C-alpha positions in Angstrom: 26.7 38.8 14.0 23.1 39.8 13.9 21.5 39.2 10.5 17.9 39.8 11.6 17.1 42.1 8.7 17.5 39.2 6.3 14.5 38.6 4.0 16.2 36.5 1.4 18.8 33.7 1.4 20.4 32.5 -1.8 22.2 29.1 -1.7 24.8 27.5 -3.9 23.9 23.9 -4.7 26.9 21.5 -5.0 28.8 21.3 -1.7 26.3 23.5 0.0 23.0 21.7 -0.2 23.9 18.5 -2.0 26.8 16.1 -2.5 26.8 15.1 -6.2 30.5 14.7 -6.7 30.3 11.0 -7.4 27.7 11.6 -10.1 29.9 14.3 -11.6 32.9 12.0 -11.4 31.0 9.2 -13.3 30.1 11.7 -15.9 33.7 12.8 -16.4 34.9 9.2 -16.4 32.4 8.2 -19.2 33.2 11.4 -21.2 37.0 10.8 -21.1 36.6 7.1 -21.9 34.4 7.8 -24.9 36.9 10.4 -26.1 39.7 7.8 -25.8 41.5 9.8 -23.0 42.8 8.5 -19.7 40.1 9.4 -17.1 40.7 11.9 -14.4 40.9 10.8 -10.8 38.0 11.7 -8.4 40.3 14.4 -6.8 41.2 15.9 -10.2 37.5 16.1 -11.1 36.7 17.9 -7.8 39.5 20.3 -8.3 38.5 21.1 -11.9 34.8 21.9 -11.5 33.2 25.1 -10.3 32.9 27.5 -13.1 30.4 25.5 -15.2 31.0 22.6 -17.5 31.6 24.5 -20.7 34.4 26.5 -19.1 35.8 23.3 -17.5 35.9 21.3 -20.7 37.3 24.2 -22.6 40.2 24.5 -20.2 40.8 20.7 -20.1 40.1 19.6 -23.6 40.2 22.7 -25.9 37.4 24.5 -27.6 37.0 22.0 -30.4 36.0 19.2 -28.0 33.6 21.2 -25.8 30.3 20.4 -27.6 31.1 16.6 -27.8 32.2 16.5 -24.2 29.1 18.3 -23.0 26.8 15.8 -24.9 28.7 12.8 -23.5 28.7 14.1 -19.9 25.0 15.1 -19.9 24.0 11.7 -21.3 25.8 9.8 -18.5 24.9 12.3 -15.8 21.2 11.9 -16.7 21.6 8.2 -16.0 23.4 8.4 -12.7 22.7 11.6 -10.9 19.5 10.5 -9.0 21.3 7.5 -7.5 24.5 9.3 -6.7 23.3 12.6 -5.3 22.6 13.1 -1.6 21.4 16.0 0.6 24.1 17.3 3.0 23.3 17.2 6.7 20.6 19.4 8.2 19.6 20.9 4.7 15.9 20.1 5.0 15.7 21.4 8.5 17.4 24.6 7.6 15.3 25.3 4.6 12.0 24.5 6.3 12.9 26.7 9.3 13.9 29.6 7.1 10.7 29.2 5.0 8.6 29.1 8.2 10.1 32.4 9.2 8.9 34.0 5.9 12.3 34.2 4.4 12.5 33.9 0.6 14.9 31.2 -0.7 16.7 30.8 -4.0 19.5 28.7 -5.6 22.3 30.1 -7.7 24.7 27.4 -9.1 27.0 26.9 -12.0 25.5 23.4 -12.4 23.3 23.2 -15.5 20.0 24.8 -14.5 17.9 22.0 -15.9 19.7 19.4 -13.8 19.6 21.6 -10.7 15.8 22.0 -10.8 15.4 18.2 -11.5 17.6 17.3 -8.5 15.7 19.5 -6.1 12.4 18.2 -7.5 13.7 14.7 -6.9 14.1 15.5 -3.2 10.7 17.2 -3.1 12.3 20.6 -2.4 11.9 22.6 -5.6 8.8 24.4 -4.4 10.7 25.8 -1.4 12.6 28.2 -3.7 11.4 31.3 -5.4 13.8 30.5 -8.2 16.5 28.0 -9.0 19.1 29.4 -11.4 22.0 27.6 -13.0 24.2 27.4 -16.1 22.2 28.3 -19.1 19.8 30.5 -17.3 21.9 33.7 -17.4 24.4 35.1 -19.8 27.3 34.9 -17.3 28.0 32.2 -14.6 29.4 32.9 -11.2 31.6 34.8 -10.1 29.7 37.3 -12.3 26.9 38.6 -10.1 24.2 38.3 -12.7 22.7 35.2 -11.2 22.4 36.8 -7.7 20.9 39.9 -9.1 18.2 37.9 -10.9 17.6 35.8 -7.8 17.1 38.9 -5.7 14.7 40.3 -8.3 12.6 37.1 -8.3 12.6 37.1 -4.4 11.6 40.7 -4.3 14.4 41.6 -1.8 17.3 44.1 -1.8 21.0 43.6 -1.4 21.0 44.7 2.3 18.3 42.1 3.0 20.1 39.2 1.3 22.7 36.6 2.3 24.4 34.3 -0.2 25.5 30.9 1.3 28.1 28.9 -0.5 31.1 26.5 0.0 33.7 27.8 -2.5 36.0 30.7 -3.2 33.9 31.3 -6.4 30.8 31.7 -4.2 32.6 34.2 -2.0 33.8 36.2 -5.0 30.3 36.2 -6.4 28.7 37.5 -3.3 31.4 40.2 -3.0 30.9 41.2 -6.7 27.1 41.5 -6.0 27.7 43.6 -2.9 25.9 41.2 -0.5 26.9 39.3 2.6 28.4 35.9 2.0 28.3 33.1 4.6 30.7 30.3 3.7 30.3 26.7 4.8 33.3 24.3 4.7 31.3 21.4 3.3 32.5 21.4 -0.3 35.9 20.9 -2.0 37.5 24.1 -0.7 39.7 24.0 2.4 38.9 26.4 5.3 42.2 28.2 4.7 41.2 29.0 1.1 37.8 30.2 2.3 39.4 32.5 4.9 41.7 34.0 2.3 38.7 34.8 0.1 37.2 37.0 2.9 33.6 36.0 3.3 31.4 37.9 5.7 31.4 34.9 8.0 32.4 31.2 8.0 29.9 28.8 9.5 31.1 25.6 11.0 28.0 23.9 9.6 24.9 24.9 7.7 22.7 24.5 10.8 24.5 27.5 12.4 22.7 29.7 9.9 19.5 29.3 11.9 21.0 31.0 14.9 22.1 34.0 12.8 19.1 34.8 10.6 
């Protein structure tokens, strides 16, 4: 596939650029313990997340516990996320190369926007992006396309010039809802079979393969 007309690339964050599942798990473990509930396993946490914490806690705990659960989670996550978040392989190389080609970059994630910007600042990468959007920055999280529309507006690029890169079925649905090409990477918690079923434009073997296509 030739994607030489690309002027903007939007990335998901968790499972695409970073691995922060351990930090998320620790936040869940603390939250459930403080609420007097049996903590979820690491696998259960990975399976539950993706649509934003408010949605996740509403589904798991009920509306009446959402506010308390969010407060508890964010308190713990603030303490642990720097030590338990890591860049995935080749991320810095890919971003630097795309930036060097004059391609605009953005992030669209269902992680809280404030934490997302702090994480990328922690890695010295926040200035590489035209905008970093997350939960709380728009009225509807992914798979609603609002986040992608806003990212394209901030980058000054059109749909036909944009690729969305993500690791989940939600990401693929979001790109399709926005009417832009979606490149999926099997580096998150979704299996390759699930990614194929969701029908992305292309599935990359690894993030580095993006450089040979854009």
